[in-house]
C-alpha positions in Angstrom: 16.5 -22.8 36.1 13.3 -21.7 33.9 10.6 -24.3 33.2 11.0 -23.9 29.8 14.8 -24.2 29.7 14.2 -27.6 31.7 11.8 -28.7 29.1 13.9 -27.8 26.1 16.9 -29.6 27.5 14.8 -32.8 28.6 13.7 -32.8 25.0 17.0 -32.5 23.9 18.3 -35.4 26.1 15.7 -37.5 24.9 16.2 -36.8 21.2 19.8 -37.5 21.8 18.9 -41.0 23.2 17.0 -41.4 20.3 20.4 -41.0 18.2 19.6 -37.3 17.0 23.0 -36.2 16.4 21.7 -32.3 16.0 20.4 -32.8 19.7 24.0 -33.9 20.5 25.4 -30.8 18.7 23.0 -28.6 20.5 23.7 -29.7 23.9 27.7 -29.6 23.1 27.6 -26.1 22.1 25.3 -25.2 25.0 27.6 -26.5 27.6 30.9 -26.1 26.2 32.4 -22.9 27.5 30.7 -23.5 30.8 31.9 -27.1 31.3 35.2 -25.7 30.0 35.5 -23.1 32.5 34.4 -25.3 35.4 37.1 -27.8 34.6 39.9 -25.1 34.3 39.1 -24.2 37.8 40.5 -27.5 39.0 43.2 -28.4 36.2 44.6 -24.7 35.9 44.9 -25.3 32.1 42.8 -24.6 29.3 44.1 -27.6 27.0 43.5 -30.1 29.7 39.8 -28.8 30.4 39.0 -28.9 26.9 40.3 -32.6 26.7 38.4 -33.5 29.6 35.3 -31.7 28.1 35.8 -33.8 24.7 36.3 -37.0 26.7 32.9 -36.5 28.5 31.0 -35.8 25.6 32.5 -38.6 23.7 31.2 -40.7 26.3 27.8 -39.1 26.3 27.6 -39.9 22.8 28.8 -43.3 23.1 26.3 -44.2 25.9 23.3 -43.1 24.5 22.7 -46.5 23.1 22.9 -47.9 26.7 20.1 -45.6 27.5 17.7 -46.8 24.8 18.2 -50.3 26.2 17.2 -48.9 29.6 14.1 -47.0 28.1 13.2 -50.6 26.3 13.6 -52.6 29.4 11.6 -50.2 31.6 
């Protein structure tokens, strides 16, 4: 992974933790095809793979508040 990509990804994640919806949308769009393809290799169904991807990103969005609390505690 290129250092610039890592830095950009880290920035997006930090913005996501702060509740930035644009950062979430950018991460979603960046990883959607790769993660659906990855899930399809195991599930053998695009529909199921899309469901798993959607569920995973729902958890990411919902858990951002937990990440904020962890940052405050540290």
